[in-house]
N, C-alpha and C positions, 0 to 999 in steps of 0.2 A: 712656401714648400724647398725642404732639404734635397739635396741628390741623392740619388739612390746610392748607398751603402750597404756595407756589407758587415757581418757580425758573425760569431760564432755559436751554433746553437745545438743543444743535444735534443735528435728526437726521439719518439717515443719507444723506436727501437735501440735506442741506446748509441747508433752511430753519428758521429759527430758531420756535419755537412756545412757547405758555406754558402750561404745565399742570400740574395739582396733583400732588401725588405718587400720591394715589389711581389717579388716572385714567393717567399717567404709567404706571405699573408695569402695569394692565390691557391697556396698549394696544403698548407696547415693552420686548422684555426686555434692550435695549442702550440706555443713556442716554450721553451725552455734555455733560459741563458745561463750560461756556466762559466766558467773561470772569475766568480764574483762581478760579473755584469749585472747591473742592475736590470731589472724588468722595463723601468721607466724608460731608462733610456734608448730600448730598442723600438718603443713607442712610434710610429709614425708623426710628423711635426704638426699636420694638420688635426692632429687629436688633441682636445683640451680636458685637462683633468679638473674635474668636479668633487671637493671634500663631500665626506659621505653624510653630515648634518645637512648639506644643502639639496638632497636627494629627495623626491617627493613625486605624487603621481601627477604633477603638474610640469616637471621638468622635460624640457627639451633634449633628448636622448642622443640624437644627432651630432656625430664626431666630438662625444664625450667620452670619456674612460672615469672609473673608479679604482684606487689604488687601496692596497691594506694587506696585512700578514695574516696567514691562513691560522686560525685557533681551533677550528673543527673541522673535519671532514667527516660525512655522513658514508655510509656504503652506498655500492652502486647497485641501482635498483633497477632491476627489469619490467619495461612495461607490455603490455598484453600487445602492441602494435609491433613488437622486435626494435623499441627503441627502447632510449636508458634514460634515469634521473640519477643526479648529485646533485648534494646540498654541501655546501661549504660556508664556513662563518669568517668571515675578514673583519679586522681591526685595523684604523688607520695608525700609524706608527709617531705621526708628528703630533705635538700637542700635550698639553697635562690633563687632558679631558679628552681622550680618544673615544671615536666613536664604531661601533661595530652594525655590522648587516648580513643579512643571511643573502646569500647568491645561489640561487637553484638554474642548473643547465641542463638540458635534453640533448636527446640526440647524440649521435657522434662525437659530438663534443664533449658532451659527458661522459663518455667511455673513455676518450684519449684526455681527457683531463683527470678522468681517476687514475689511468697509469702515472701521470705525469707529477703531480703535485701530491706534496709531501706537508706537514704540519711546520709552522714556521716560515715555510716559503711566502715569497711577495708574489704577490699577482697582480697584475692590470688587467682588467675586463675593460671590453668595448662591444658597441653592437648589441645593447639589450634593452630592455623594457623595464618599467617600474611598474611594479603591481601592488596593491596594500596585502601587508605580511597576514595569513589567517590566526598566525601564532602569536602575535605580537603581545598579546596579554600573559601568555605563559613565559614565552623566554625573554620579556622584558629588554628584548634588542630594539631596532629601528622598526619602527611601524611600515615600511615600505621593504619589499624584497627586490632583488635586481634578479630578470629572469633573460637568459642564453639560449637561444637557440636559432636555427636555420644558418645560410649561409654566411649573414653580418655577424654573427658571435664570432670572437677573437679573445682569446688570454693567451696573456704573455708572464713568464713564470720565471721568476730569478731566485738561486738557490744559494744561500750562504757557502762558500767553501767551505770543504772538510777542515777541521783542526788537522795542526801538522804533529807528528809524532815528536817526543821528547827528544829522540836521538837524531832527527832532523834538524830541531831548533838547536840542540848543541853545537852539532857541524858547524851551523851557519854562525853561531856567534864566536866559535873557535877560527873560523875563516874569514870574517867579517865583523867588524868594528862597527861598520856603518850601517851595516842592516841588524834592524830589532825586531827581535820575532813580536807578533801580534799577540797580546795578552787576551785571554776567556774574557769574553763579554760579559758584563755584570750588570741586570738590569737595574736601573735609576727609576726609581718612584718619585712622583710629585705628588703632595697630600694637598687637597683644597682647605681651607678653613671653612665652618660651619656656615658662616655668616656670609660667605663668597659665593654659596651654590647656585646656579640657575637652571631653570628646569630643562629636562630632556638632554642631558649630558650624563656619561660613562665617568663615573671618578672613584679617586681613593680619599679615604677620610680615616682621622684620628680621631676619638672621644670617651668620655667619662662616661660611663653608665649611670644613671639617673633612675631610670625604669626599665623592667624588664618580664616576659613570661618564658616558662621555660617551654619547648616545644610542644606542639601537642596535636593530633591527627585532625586532615582537613577531610570535606566529603569527598576528596580524591585520594591520589597515591599520595602527596607529599603531607609533609610535617610543615607546620608552621611557627615559627618564633617571632616575638615582637619586642623591640627593645625604643628605649628614648635614650638618645647622646647630648652631651654638650660639650664646650672645648671654650679657652680662653675667652673667646668671642661673647659668651654667654646667649649664644645661639643653642635652644633645644629645638631637636631633630628626631622625629621619629623613622625608623627603619623596620621593614617587615621582611621577612626573609622563608622563602618556600624552597624545601630541600628533600629530597625522599629517605637520603639517611641522614641517622641522627647524629651519627658523628660528623656529618659536613655542617651543621649548626655552631655558631659559637658558643664556646665554652665557660658562660657567665654563672658565677658562684654567688654574686652577692654586688649590690648597687653599690657604685664608685670603683669597680672593675675598669682598666683600660681596655679600650676594644679597637684593634685597625682592620678596617675593611678594605679589598681592593673589589675593583669593577663593581660598582653599584651605582645604580640609574637612579637621578633625580626626577621625582616626579612633582606635580602642583595638585595638593590637595588641599579642598576648603581654604584656599587661599594662602596655603603654606606650604614650604618644601618639605617632601617625605622620600625617602630612600626604599628603594627595592634590589634583590640582588638580581643580577643579569647573568649571561654567559660567561663561566669563567670566574664566578664570586669566589674567595676565599677571605676568610676571617680568622685572626689571631687577637688571643685575648690574654693580659697580665692583671696579675694581682696590683690592687691600685693601693696597696699600704706602702707609705713612706720609707724608705730605709730594706725594704723586702726584697727578697733576690728579683732580678727580672727576666722570668722563665717563662717561655712562649707555652699558650696552652691552644693546641691545634692539632688536629688529626694528620695534617697533611706532612708527607715525607720530605718533602724541598720548600723551603720558605727563604726569602730575603729577609735576614735581620742584620745589622749592622749597627756601628757607635753611633749613628746618625738615629737609628730607629731607638733604640736604648736612651738617647739624651730627649726623644722627644717623650717618651715614657715618664721619664723622670720629671720633667718639666708638668706634665699632665698630674701625677701624684701630687707635687707639691702645690700646684695651683688648686686642685680640687680639697685638699686637705685645709687649705685657707680661706674657703668658700663656705657657706650657711645652705648652698642649694642642696646639698644630698640631705634627704630624708632621713630619720633616724631609724635603724633596722632593729625591729624585733626580734632580734637573735639572742634567746635566753636558753641557762641549763634547764634541766628537771629540778635542780632545787630552787630557783625563782619563779616557777612556774604558778598562775594564779586561775580559778576556775572560770570562764567563759571568755578568756582571750585569745587572739590570735599571736601567734608567734612564728619563729624560724627555727627549726631543732637539726643542730651537728649533732650526729649520734653516729652509731656502730649498730647491724642488723645482727641480731643473734639467730633468729628463727622466723619462717613465715609460714602460713596457713592460709589456703584458698578456700573461702567460706562458701559463698556461690556466686553466679556470673558477674556479680555487679560489687561483690565486698570481698577483702583480702585482707588478712590480719599480719600485721609486722610485728612483731618483740623487739625492741632496741633498748639502748642504755646510753647514757655519756658519763658513767662515771659518777654522776651524783645523785643524792637521794632529794625525791621529790617530799615536798612538805606536808602534802595530802594524802590518804591512803589511796591507791591505785585498785581499781576496779578487777577483779579477776576475770577473763574471758576465756573460756575454755574450747576447746575443738575435739572433734572425734578423734578416735584414735587412729595413728599411721598416715592423718594426712599434713601433719607438720614436717617442714622442710628444715634441718638445722639441729646441731650437737649440742649445745650446752644451753642451759639457763642459769640465774643466779638461784644460790641455795635460798630455802625459804626465809629464814630470818633476815634476806636483804632482797626481798621481793619490792618494794618500796624504790628498787633501782631499777627496774626492767617497766619500761612503757609498752602500754598495749595500745598501736596503733591502726584504727581501721582504716582502709583506703578504699575509696568508693569510687565507681562509675568509670569515667576518662581515665582517670590513675590506674586502673586494677591490670592495664595489659604491662606496663611498665613494671607495677610491683611483681607480678610473676616471673619477671624475667631477673630480678634482683637475686644476688648469692650472698648468703649467710655470712658475715664477715666482714661484707664490702662497709664501706665508710659513706653516710649518706646526708647531704642534708633534704629537708621537709621543708618546705614552705605553707606558709599561710595554716600551718596547724593549729587547731582549735580543742582546747583543754573544756571538756564539759562534764559536768558533776551529775551523779547520780546513775542508779541504774535502770533509772524511765528511760534512759538512749538505748537502752535494749529490749523492746518489746519482747515478753515470752521469756523473760529471764527469772528462773528459779528461786534464784537465791532470796534471801531476806532483806525485801525493798528498804524497810526502815534502819536494817543496818547498812546498806550499801548507800544510802541517800547523799553522803558525804565523799563518796568513791569520786574518782577521776578517770574519764579515761579519754582518749584523745581521738580525733576524728581528722581525717580530710575529706575533703566535700569534695563533689564532682565539682566542674567547671576550671577556669583558669583566670578568675578574676584575682586581683592583688598580686599576680603572680604566681598563686597557686601551683604546688607541683614538687616532684621529686627528682633531685640531681646525686648522680653518684661522684664523689669527689677522689681525686687521685690521692695515691699514697704520699706525694710529697709536697702536698697542700700544708701551708702553718697550721691550718685549722686541724686537721688529721692528726699533725705533730703534736698537737696540744692535747688531743684527745688521747692519744696513744699514752701520753704521758701521765694522762690522770689516771686513764684503766688500768695502766701497769703498775699502780702500787695495790692493785687486788693478788691475791695468792689463789693457786689453783683449789684451797680449802672454800673459796667463796663461791665454788661452783658445782652445782650437782649435774648428773647426766640426768637428761628427759627422757623418762620413763612413762609419761603420759598416763600416769595411775590416777590422776586427779580428773583430768580431763573426761575419761570414760563415765565417770559417776556423774558429771553433771556436765551438758550440752546447751549451752545459753544462744539464743537466738536474736538477730537483732534485723534492722532495716536502716536503710538510708537514713541517718540523722537531720533533724531542722535545723535550720540557720536562723530561726525567727525564736520567739518565746517560746519556753517549753509547752509542749500540748499534754494532756491528761490521758494516760493511758486507761486503756480500757482493755476489757477481757469480753470479745462479743460472740453471740450467738444470733438467732434470731426468731419473731415469731409475726405470724400474720395479723395484719390489721383488717381484712375484709370481714363480711358476714356472710359469706358463703357457706353452704351446709354442705361441701361436699366431704365425702369420706378420703382419708388420705391412701394414696394408690402407691404403688412401685414405680421405679423408672422401666422396667419392661414392660408393666401394665399400659402407663402413658406412652410407651413407643407405638404400643397395637392399634392405639386409639386415634381416633380421625382429629382433623383441626377445628379451629371455632369452636374451643373449649375451655373450660377453666380446671383445673387439677390442683390439688393440694397433695405435696410430697415432704417424706421427710429423707434428707441425705447429708452427705459430708461434699466437702468442697475439695476437688483434688488437685487443679490448677487453674490458672486465669492468664488470661492476655487483655492488654499490656503486660507484663513484667515492668516496666518505667511506668509508673501511674500515673506521670505527668502527661503521657500520651494519651491516656483516656481521655482528656478533655478534646472536644470536638467543638464544631462549628455547624449549626444547622439552620436551614431556609426553610422557615414555612412556607413558602411560595412555591417554589420547584421540589423542596423535598430532600434536597441535595445535603450531604453531610462531609465534611471536609477537616482535616487538621489545623490545628492553631499552625502559622505560620512560623519559622524557628527565625532568629534574630540575624542571623546572615544572609537570609533571603530578603527579609523586610529593611538592613541597613545596605542591602545593594540597590535597593528601588529609590531609598531615601539619597543616596550619593548620585545617583544619576540625575534624580531631581535636582540636585545642587547647582549645576548647570544651567538648570532653565528660570533663570530670574531677571527676563527684560521686564520693562514697564508693562504692567497689566493691572493699574490700581481701578476698581470698580467704582461707580459713581455713588453707592449707597454706602460705602466705607471710606473712614478716616486712615491714612498709614500712619507708621513712624516706626521708631527704631528701640530694641528691644537688647540689652547685655545677657549673654548667656552666661549663667554662673559658672564658676570653676569647679572643674571635676575633683576627684578625689587624691589624683594623683597627678593632675598639672596644673598650668597657670590659668588666668581668667579667660574665659571664651570670648569669642569674638561678638561683633555686633551684626543683628539678623534683623530683617523686613517684618513688619507686623499689622496686621489690617484688622480693626475694630468698626463694629456695626454701629452706624448713625443713630439708630432706634435705640440699641442697648446703652450707648452712650449719655445720650439725652435723660435715660430714666437713672442713671448713677449705677448701670451694670456692664460697664465697659470689660471687666475682667471675666465676665460669665461665658463668654464666648469670642475666642480670637483666632484670625488665621496666621499661621507662619509661612514664610516664603523662602525657600532655600536653605532649610534646616537639616542637620542630619539628625538619625535617629537617637543618637547619645543625647544631643543638643535637645530635643525636643523632651526627651524624659528628664534633664535638667529642668527644663523650663515647666515641669507639668505641676510641680507644686505652687506656681505663680499664678497661674490661671485656672479657673473652674473647668474648662473646655477648650480645647486646641484641636484646631483642624489644619493638618499640614497640607500645603498646596504650593504648586509650582506654575509656570508662566506657559501659556501656551496661545500660540498667536493672537498676544496682545491682552488674552485674558487670563484669569484666576482659574486653574481647573485641577482637579482632586489627584493624588498619587496614583500610579497604575498599581494594581492588586501584585502582593497580597499586601501591600502597605496596611495598614488600620485608617480608615478614615478620620476617625477621631479619638483621642486621649481626653481622660476624664482621670487625673490622679495617677494611682497606678493601672486603671482600667482600663484596656485598648479594645476597641469596637470595631467590627470589620464588616464590609458589605458583600452580598452576592455581586460575582462579576457577569453571572448571567441575568440577573433579574434587576441590577440597577441600570437607571438612566442618569447617570451623575451630571451635574453643572453646579458649580457656586454660586449661588445666591443667598441673598439677606434671609435668615429665617423671620416667618411672621410670630411676634410674639406679644402683640396686644391681647391684655387681657391673661395672660400666662405667668403664673407666680415663679416659676422656674425652669429653666431652659434643661431640658434633660436629652438624654441621645435620641429618644425617636421623635421629638421637636426637630434635632438639627438633620437626622437621618431624613427625614418627610422634608426638607427646605432642600437637602441636597439632591435628592432624588436615590436615596441607596436605600435598597431593600436590606435592612438589616439583620446579621446575623446572629444568632441566639447561641449561648454556650451551653453544652450537654456534655453529659458525662456518659462513656460507652464503654462497656465491660464485657467482655465474653468469659463465660465460666463452664468449669467442665464441672458438673455433678456424677456423684457415685454414691450407689448404695448397693446392696447384697445381691442385687438381680442384673444391673447393668449399670450403664453410664450413660451421660446425656449433656450436649452443649446447648446453655442457654447464654441469653443475652440480659444484660442490666442496663435500663435505659430511659425508659420513660419515669420511672419512680426510682430513678437512682440516686436523686435530691433525697427523697424523704429514708431511702435506705442507707444511705451515711450520715444521714442528719445534717447535711451542709448543701446548700446552693452552688450552681456550678460558677455563676458569676463572683462566689467568693473563691472558690480553686481556681478560678482564671488569675484571681489580683493578691491573693492572701497564702502564704506559706502554711499558716497554723492551720487553712481548712484543707490543702493539701496532706499534710501530716497526720490529720485525722483519718481521711480514707488509707493513709498507707498503714496506720493501727488498726485499724477496722479489717483489712484485708490479710495483713500478718496474725491477727488474730483467729481467723476463720481458718488460714491456708499458710500455719507458719513454716517458714524456710529450714527445709532440712529435718523438719519432723513428722512423723509416721502418721499414718492414717488414723491410728488408735488414740492419738493425741488430740485427734482436729474435732472441734465440736459438732452436734447434728445441729442441722439446721431445719426449721418449719418453712416450706415457702409455699406461697401462691404464683402459679405458672400459667399463662394464656398459651393456647396454640394455635399460630394461623400458619394459613398456606402464602407462600411467597417464592418467585420463579420457580415453581413445580415441587416444591419440598416444603414440607412442615418444618415450620420454625418455631423456638418458644423463648418467652420474655417472662421474667420476673416482675411481677407485680403486687402491690397491696402488704409489702414485707417490709419490714424496721428491722434493724438489728437491736441487740438486747444485752447485758449482761448474762452470761451463760453458766450454767452450772457446768461441774465436772463431767466429760464425758461418759456417756452410756449407751447402750446398745438399745436402739429404740424398740418401742413395743410392737 
């Protein structure tokens, strides 16, 4: 123990006083050292500093301190008991991979610290306790928080001295050559090669982008973007970035771009290192072309970029150009487009039009002529935004791009005249892609229209390119060769004459379009009644009506697929992939020894994905009985696999049951994960009625092991896929809401099981609904429907359901008799 010493402190009142260490600690829990003195030098000698990386809930906090620079200071929060709360985030200054941690301060300490501490100050905390961080998965900081409260809490603050004015510096230089002024501190960043990354560290990295997805909206308030990078070590690392603002995401335009990321945290995921953004994250990207300008792309006003950074970028460019690791980019002009291909298009936006809530039309060009005739997509007068289009004799220079689903929000924000890159665009031939099209189908069969499908697969999305982009400069050079005579002012005179209707297009083989009405298939002798008469009648009756379809729900028809339990009559939505993938990921860590006596275990290699290297090896269990009968691949149990890996292996085995280790035994994954995969079909169990346990199915005398046999062996109550649509009918007398459920399969001529696994079946439902209720069409243009309805009482009211009704080709609309 060193003897009492004195030092200069600045109290929160701003008045300097001279106190001994012992007296200062007894009087004030917050101390601010001035005059350049470090906070650590003022800490009593019996206290020992520990690194942030060693902080855990098992840490003995007595006589310990934690030191770091203040990166974030939250607001002072008043609590109900007249107390206060303050949260700051500190980061260690030493080391190439500094750690950060949240410090939560309570009571009077919080109030005094809020007045005293500033950003960039260095603080030393003592008298703290350690608890688990409730925001760990969101802020990606340390899994623990430091908590300071009570008499034992103490914080030492060191404030860097203010910069000296230039006049004072000049005077010092003239008065004394021996006294050299202190230069402004330039931050020095160290970068870790991707092959040397270790889990649970905050690092800075450089890399070459080998795959990326444009930012997309998550279920919360953030946008998410994902990418995969590599460097000279040939190590590929995935990175996931969550930011609420689009401008905070990396501005990646193409594979091969160079990216620099500061303050990303390393995580171990599926035995591989992955990166996630953490507090203070920033990213700068550069064009990856050798010899191009090294121009940083970032929304940050202040970035550190020097000659060393320039050298790193140039080295990565040269290295990447010499490698074969970068996949070919399908970025082609309109002049090279072929039907049914996916490609990236760099273009200029001429005009846009919002069609409905799920579709927006973009009219674009790149100065080249498409070799195939382009389908004309007309819109209602007055809804287009944009001034110019190409003259009629140059119509094949303008491409109509239909943007769907999750891309609509961004498409509506685009400004005509801006330059775009549209990723994973598809060229589809034929007017059959526009159900309800009133044009000549045979004449338009060879015409091409472009679709940006929903989703983010294969990097699908739209990115606005900056004016200084080399691709934009080349595009301007090409389009600049056209004169004003090549343009006509858009008067929309043609669009008002022919309104073309369309829906979300398929991504599978083309379905046959049908123009549908309905007909009754029942033998009831009921006379047709009006909707007003029907609503006056009581339940438990059958009615025949003739009406038109006014609207329906859900508008996104894939949501019409439900899961139904015959035992408890529960109806639930099909789980989305994000929720299912989370269950699989959680189960990946539960892979302890658990081999059942009735099964043989082995290893299987996961096939390579479409954009990645070969997968890892996972554990597989097979039934002894099935192996003896030569049917080992008819049913397997996979341990510790992800959802993506299970889907890749689904083609290699007839039936796959994903399992986890629980108490030394195999167990099924928790809901909402499917308990069984059979090819592209997924089978789910009722969480309420199932008594699941993993055991060998009885297959003696069974020709084929199907989902029912497997469900019975596993104690799972199998959920059946069902279609559920709510329709609003209308006639001259009234409107009526009805359900289409039990007879939905015969109505659409498809099975719910096919809809769950087959895109073509989903497309047929869409085509039927668009024929009965065309988007944007008037009621007069909609066909009349002959329907059989049953009325029943449910929850104190009368409900109606369509039954004994099927779709059929409809004649031209006419008033009902």
